[in-house]
PAZAPA-4460 file (N, C-alpha, C; in steps of 0.05 Angstrom, whole numbers, plus 32768, in hexadecimal, padded with zeros to 4 digits):
% residues 150
    n_x    n_y    n_z   ca_x   ca_y   ca_z    c_x    c_y    c_z   seq   type   mol
   8B10   9180   8D34   8B28   9179   8D1F   8B2F   9188   8D07     1      M     A
   8B0B   918F   8CFC   8B14   91A1   8CE0   8B1B   91C1   8CE8     2      K     A
   8B1D   91C6   8CF9   8B28   91DB   8D04   8B39   91E3   8CFC     3      T     A
   8B51   91D4   8D0C   8B69   91C9   8D12   8B78   91C4   8CF3     4      A     A
   8B6C   91B7   8CE4   8B71   91AE   8CC4   8B75   91D1   8CB7     5      V     A
   8B5A   91DF   8CB6   8B63   91EE   8CB7   8B6E   9209   8CBD     6      V     A
   8B73   9209   8CD1   8B8F   921F   8CD9   8B9A   9219   8CD4     7      L     A
   8BA7   9206   8CD4   8BBE   91FB   8CCA   8BC1   91FE   8CAE     8      F     A
   8BA7   91FB   8CAA   8BB6   91F9   8C7E   8BB9   9222   8C83     9      S     A
   8BA8   9228   8C90   8BAC   9244   8C82   8BC0   924D   8C93    10      L     A
   8BCF   9248   8CAB   8BF9   924C   8CB3   8C03   924E   8CA0    11      A     A
   8C03   9230   8C86   8C19   9220   8C80   8C04   9238   8C60    12      L     A
   8BFE   923A   8C5E   8BEC   9256   8C45   8BFD   9268   8C54    13      A     A
   8C07   927E   8C68   8C04   9295   8C6E   8C27   9294   8C75    14      L     A
   8C36   9278   8C7F   8C52   9277   8C7F   8C5D   926F   8C5A    15      S     A
   8C4E   9267   8C4E   8C5E   9262   8C2D   8C5A   9289   8C21    16      G     A
   8C47   928E   8C2B   8C40   92A3   8C1A   8C4D   92C2   8C22    17      C     A
   8C63   92C5   8C2D   8C6A   92D8   8C3A   8C8B   92DF   8C2A    18      T     A
   8C93   92DC   8C16   8C9E   92E3   8C03   8CA7   92FD   8BFF    19      A     A
   8C9B   9312   8C0F   8CA4   9322   8C05   8CBE   933D   8C16    20      I     A
   8CCB   9349   8BFC   8CE0   9357   8C02   8CDC   9377   8C0A    21      T     A
   8CEC   9384   8C14   8CE9   9398   8C19   8CEE   93B4   8C00    22      S     A
   8CFF   93A6   8BE6   8D05   93B8   8BD9   8CED   93C3   8BC6    23      L     A
   8CF8   93D7   8BC1   8CE7   93EE   8BAC   8CE4   93F1   8B92    24      S     A
   8CE2   93F7   8B78   8CD3   93FA   8B5C   8CFF   9405   8B61    25      P     A
   8D04   9414   8B72   8D15   9429   8B70   8D27   941D   8B74    26      Q     A
   8D32   940A   8B80   8D4A   9401   8B9A   8D49   93DE   8B7B    27      E     A
   8D38   93CD   8B68   8D3B   93C0   8B5E   8D42   93CA   8B4D    28      A     A
   8D3D   93E4   8B40   8D4B   93F3   8B2C   8D60   93FC   8B2D    29      G     A
   8D6F   9408   8B48   8D91   9409   8B51   8D9E   93EE   8B4E    30      S     A
   8D8F   93D7   8B51   8D9B   93BC   8B51   8D9C   93B2   8B39    31      T     A
   8D94   93B0   8B25   8D8C   93A7   8B0B   8D9D   93B9   8AF7    32      A     A
   8DA5   93CE   8AFC   8DB8   93E1   8AF5   8DD0   93D7   8AF5    33      T     A
   8DD5   93CF   8B1E   8DE8   93C5   8B1F   8DFE   93A5   8B10    34      T     A
   8DE5   9393   8B19   8DDB   937E   8B0C   8DEA   937B   8AEA    35      L     A
   8DE5   938D   8AE0   8DE3   938F   8ABE   8DFB   93A1   8ABF    36      F     A
   8E12   93A9   8AD4   8E27   93B2   8AC9   8E20   93D8   8ABB    37      N     A
   8E06   93DD   8AC0   8DFB   93F6   8AA8   8DF5   9402   8A8F    38      G     A
   8DF6   93E1   8A8E   8DEA   93E0   8A72   8DD2   93E5   8A7C    39      Q     A
   8DBC   93F1   8A62   8DA1   9402   8A55   8D92   93DA   8A62    40      N     A
   8D79   93D4   8A7E   8D68   93C7   8A7C   8D54   93CB   8A83    41      S     A
   8D3D   93BB   8A7A   8D22   93B9   8A7C   8D1B   93B9   8AA4    42      I     A
   8D0A   93BA   8AB1   8D0F   93BC   8AC6   8CF0   93B7   8AD2    43      L     A
   8CE9   9397   8AD4   8CC6   939C   8AD3   8CC1   938C   8AF1    44      I     A
   8CAF   93A1   8B04   8CA4   93A4   8B20   8C81   9394   8B15    45      W     A
   8C89   9374   8B20   8C6E   9364   8B2F   8C67   936B   8B3B    46      V     A
   8C52   937B   8B47   8C3E   9386   8B66   8C33   936B   8B6B    47      P     A
   8C27   9364   8B7F   8C20   9354   8B97   8C08   9358   8B9B    48      A     A
   8BF9   934C   8BA9   8BDC   9348   8BB7   8BDB   9359   8BDD    49      A     A
   8BCC   9367   8BD1   8BD1   9375   8BFD   8BD1   9365   8C0E    50      D     A
   8BCE   9343   8C03   8BCD   932A   8C26   8BD6   9318   8C1A    51      N     A
   8BE1   9312   8C35   8BF8   92EC   8C2D   8BEC   92DC   8C1B    52      A     A
   8BCC   92D4   8C28   8BB1   92C5   8C19   8BB5   92CC   8BFC    53      V     A
   8BB3   92D9   8BFB   8BA3   92DB   8BDB   8BD2   92E8   8BC3    54      A     A
   8BE5   92F7   8BCE   8BF9   92EC   8BD0   8BFE   92D5   8BC4    55      R     A
   8BF6   92BA   8BD6   8BFC   92A8   8BD7   8BEE   928F   8BB9    56      G     A
   8BD0   92A2   8BBB   8BC2   9290   8BAD   8BCB   929F   8B88    57      I     A
   8BD6   92B2   8B97   8BDF   92C2   8B70   8BF7   92B1   8B64    58      A     A
   8C12   92A5   8B7A   8C23   929D   8B79   8C28   928A   8B6A    59      A     A
   8C02   9279   8B71   8C07   925F   8B68   8C06   9262   8B4D    60      S     A
   8BE4   926C   8B4D   8BD9   926A   8B2C   8BE0   9278   8B1C    61      L     A
   8BF7   9290   8B1B   8C08   929E   8B05   8C08   9291   8AFC    62      I     A
   8C17   9274   8AF0   8C1B   9262   8AE0   8C02   9258   8ACD    63      G     A
   8BF1   924C   8AD4   8BDA   9243   8AC8   8BD5   9267   8ABC    64      G     A
   8BCB   9276   8AB6   8BB8   9288   8AAA   8BD4   929A   8A8E    65      V     A
   8BE9   928F   8A90   8C00   9296   8A73   8BFB   92B0   8A67    66      G     A
   8BF9   92B7   8A5C   8BFC   92D0   8A4A   8BE6   92E8   8A52    67      L     A
   8BD9   92DB   8A68   8BB6   92D8   8A67   8BBA   92FE   8A7C    68      E     A
   8BCC   92F2   8A87   8BD9   92FE   8A9F   8BD9   9326   8A92    69      S     A
   8BDA   9337   8AA2   8BE5   9341   8A8B   8C0D   9342   8A9F    70      P     A
   8C15   9339   8AAB   8C2B   933B   8ABB   8C40   932B   8AA2    71      V     A
   8C2D   9315   8AA3   8C3F   9300   8A94   8C44   9305   8A7C    72      V     A
   8C2F   9310   8A73   8C27   9321   8A54   8C40   933B   8A5A    73      S     A
   8C43   934D   8A72   8C5B   935B   8A64   8C7A   934B   8A66    74      S     A
   8C7D   9330   8A6F   8C9F   932B   8A73   8C98   931F   8A62    75      I     A
   8C8D   931A   8A54   8C8E   930A   8A46   8C8D   9323   8A22    76      H     A
   8C85   932E   8A24   8C92   9345   8A0B   8CA4   934D   8A13    77      K     A
   8CB0   935D   8A2C   8CC6   935C   8A35   8CED   9347   8A26    78      A     A
   8CDA   9339   8A2F   8CF5   931B   8A22   8CEA   9310   8A10    79      I     A
   8CE8   930C   89FE   8CD8   9305   89E0   8CEC   930F   89CF    80      S     A
   8CFA   9329   89CC   8D07   932A   89B5   8D2A   9320   89C4    81      P     A
   8D30   9317   89D9   8D4C   9313   89D7   8D4D   92EF   89C6    82      A     A
   8D3C   92F0   89B5   8D49   92DA   89A8   8D5B   92E5   8990    83      N     A
   8D4D   92FF   898C   8D66   9303   896C   8D76   931B   8980    84      N     A
   8D6E   932B   8989   8D71   9340   89A0   8D79   9346   89C5    85      T     A
   8D97   9354   89BC   8D9F   9355   89DD   8D87   9353   89F2    86      E     A
   8D7D   9345   8A06   8D64   9359   8A18   8D74   9356   8A35    87      V     A
   8D71   936D   8A42   8D78   9365   8A65   8D63   936B   8A6E    88      R     A
   8D58   9363   8A8A   8D3D   936E   8A8E   8D38   9360   8AAE    89      V     A
   8D36   936F   8AC5   8D3B   9371   8ADC   8D27   9363   8AE0    90      A     A
   8D1C   9357   8AF5   8CF6   9356   8AFF   8CFE   9344   8B20    91      I     A
   8CE6   9360   8B27   8CEE   935D   8B45   8CCE   9366   8B46    92      S     A
   8CC2   935B   8B71   8CB3   936A   8B79   8CAF   9360   8B88    93      G     A
   8C9B   9370   8B9E   8C91   9366   8BBD   8C93   9346   8BC7    94      P     A
   8C8F   9336   8BA0   8C80   931B   8BAD   8C90   9317   8BA2    95      D     A
   8CAA   930C   8BAC   8CBC   92EB   8B97   8CB7   92D0   8B90    96      S     A
   8CA6   92C5   8B93   8C93   92BB   8B96   8C81   92C2   8B7B    97      R     A
   8C75   92C8   8B7F   8C64   92D5   8B67   8C6D   92EB   8B52    98      F     A
   8C81   92F9   8B58   8C9B   9303   8B36   8CA6   92E9   8B32    99      A     A
   8CB7   92D3   8B47   8CBA   92BD   8B32   8CA2   92B2   8B20   100      A     A
   8C88   92AD   8B36   8C74   92A3   8B20   8C74   92A6   8B04   101      N     A
   8C6E   92C7   8AFE   8C67   92D1   8AF3   8C7C   92D0   8AD9   102      A     A
   8C9B   92D1   8AE5   8CB1   92CC   8ACF   8CAD   92B3   8ABC   103      T     A
   8CA7   9297   8AD9   8CB0   928C   8AC4   8C93   927E   8AB1   104      I     A
   8C80   927B   8AB3   8C6E   9289   8AA1   8C71   928E   8A8D   105      A     A
   8C73   92AB   8A8C   8C83   92B9   8A7E   8C8F   92A9   8A64   106      A     A
   8CAD   92A2   8A6A   8CC2   928C   8A58   8CB8   927A   8A58   107      L     A
   8CA1   926D   8A5D   8C93   924E   8A51   8C88   9253   8A3E   108      K     A
   8C73   9277   8A3E   8C69   927F   8A34   8C73   928A   8A0C   109      N     A
   8C86   9283   8A10   8C9D   9290   89FD   8CB0   9270   89F3   110      T     A
   8C9C   9276   89D6   8CAD   925A   89C3   8CBD   9274   89BB   111      S     A
   8CD2   9250   89AD   8CF6   9257   89A9   8D0F   9259   89C2   112      G     A
   8D2B   9268   89BC   8D2B   925F   89CE   8D33   927E   89D6   113      Q     A
   8D45   9286   89E7   8D3C   92A9   89E8   8D69   92AE   89F8   114      L     A
   8D6E   92AD   89E1   8D9A   929A   89E7   8DA5   92BC   89EA   115      P     A
   8D9B   92D4   89E6   8DA6   92EE   89EF   8D8B   92FB   8A09   116      K     A
   8D7C   92EA   8A12   8D79   92F9   8A30   8D8A   92FD   8A4D   117      L     A
   8D85   930B   8A5C   8D99   9317   8A70   8D86   9319   8A7E   118      Q     A
   8D78   9308   8A8A   8D67   930C   8A9F   8D76   9313   8ABE   119      L     A
   8D6B   932D   8AC6   8D67   9323   8AE6   8D55   932B   8AFD   120      A     A
   8D59   9314   8B06   8D43   9315   8B1E   8D4B   9313   8B40   121      F     A
   8D46   9337   8B45   8D42   933F   8B6A   8D2B   9327   8B70   122      I     A
   8D3E   931D   8B86   8D1C   9315   8B92   8D31   92FD   8BA2   123      G     A
   8D1D   92E1   8BA9   8D2F   92CA   8BC2   8D41   92B2   8BB0   124      S     A
   8D52   92B3   8BC0   8D5B   9296   8BB2   8D53   9286   8B9E   125      R     A
   8D3E   927D   8BC5   8D2B   9262   8BB2   8D1E   9275   8B91   126      S     A
   8D13   9281   8B99   8D06   928B   8B77   8D17   9286   8B61   127      D     A
   8D28   9299   8B6D   8D42   9299   8B59   8D52   9281   8B47   128      S     A
   8D56   926C   8B56   8D5F   9252   8B4F   8D3F   923F   8B3D   129      D     A
   8D26   924D   8B3B   8D18   9244   8B23   8D0D   9250   8B17   130      K     A
   8D14   9268   8B14   8D1A   9283   8AF8   8D2C   9273   8AEE   131      V     A
   8D48   9274   8AFC   8D67   9267   8AE3   8D57   9251   8AE0   132      K     A
   8D53   923A   8AE9   8D4D   9227   8AD8   8D37   9229   8ABB   133      A     A
   8D21   923A   8AC3   8D0A   9247   8AA7   8D1D   9259   8A98   134      A     A
   8D35   9264   8AA1   8D47   9280   8A8B   8D54   9269   8A7B   135      V     A
   8D66   9258   8A8C   8D78   9245   8A7F   8D6A   9233   8A6F   136      E     A
   8D60   922A   8A76   8D46   9220   8A63   8D49   922A   8A41   137      E     A
   8D40   9244   8A45   8D3D   9251   8A2C   8D55   9260   8A1A   138      K     A
   8D6B   9254   8A24   8D87   925A   8A1F   8D98   927A   8A2A   139      G     A
   8D7E   9283   8A3B   8D84   929F   8A43   8D9E   929E   8A67   140      G     A
   8D98   92B9   8A6F   8DC0   92BD   8A84   8DA0   92C5   8A9C   141      I     A
   8DA2   92BD   8AB2   8D8C   92C6   8ACB   8DB0   92D5   8ADD   142      L     A
   8DA4   92E8   8ADF   8DB2   92FF   8AF6   8DAD   92F7   8B07   143      V     A
   8DAB   92F4   8B29   8D97   92F3   8B46   8D9E   9308   8B4D   144      H     A
   8D96   931D   8B62   8D9D   931F   8B70   8D84   931C   8B92   145      S     A
   8D8B   9320   8BA6   8D79   9323   8BBE   8D6E   933C   8BC5   146      E     A
   8D52   933F   8BCC   8D57   935A   8BD1   8D66   935F   8BF1   147      P     A
   8D7D   937E   8BF3   8D7A   9382   8C0D   8D6A   9375   8C27   148      A     A
   8D7C   9369   8C47   8D67   9365   8C50   8D61   9347   8C52   149      G     A
   8D62   9332   8C3B   8D5E   931E   8C38   8D6C   9309   8C35   150      R     A
***
């Protein structure tokens, strides 16, 4: 019985960790250029772990480490000036869930509002919806695009 529970749990973990996109950093950059109508923007490519289990664990834990995470810290540094300066940033990576959770963690660790933030999240629709809520809570605008083939 314990073996069946372990296998079932592993199957659930693996099925929930397959948010891998087929997008390359170059394609994400091109998508960002289109989304921002050719205006200058920053692309943050969020790398992913090597396997599904590690990706699932990382996506779940990233919010708890806050600015100590290099990924969260990089996003935080890019978005922070949006309290008084126009900032356009696109965020994408091979694991949509991990990129979304890192983005949300960066937003939560930013004090004050970010009314001049335009954030393009290039990932799955369900992850984008979570990022949108966090961006709008800070007074910013979310632009979303699902990767090709999703």
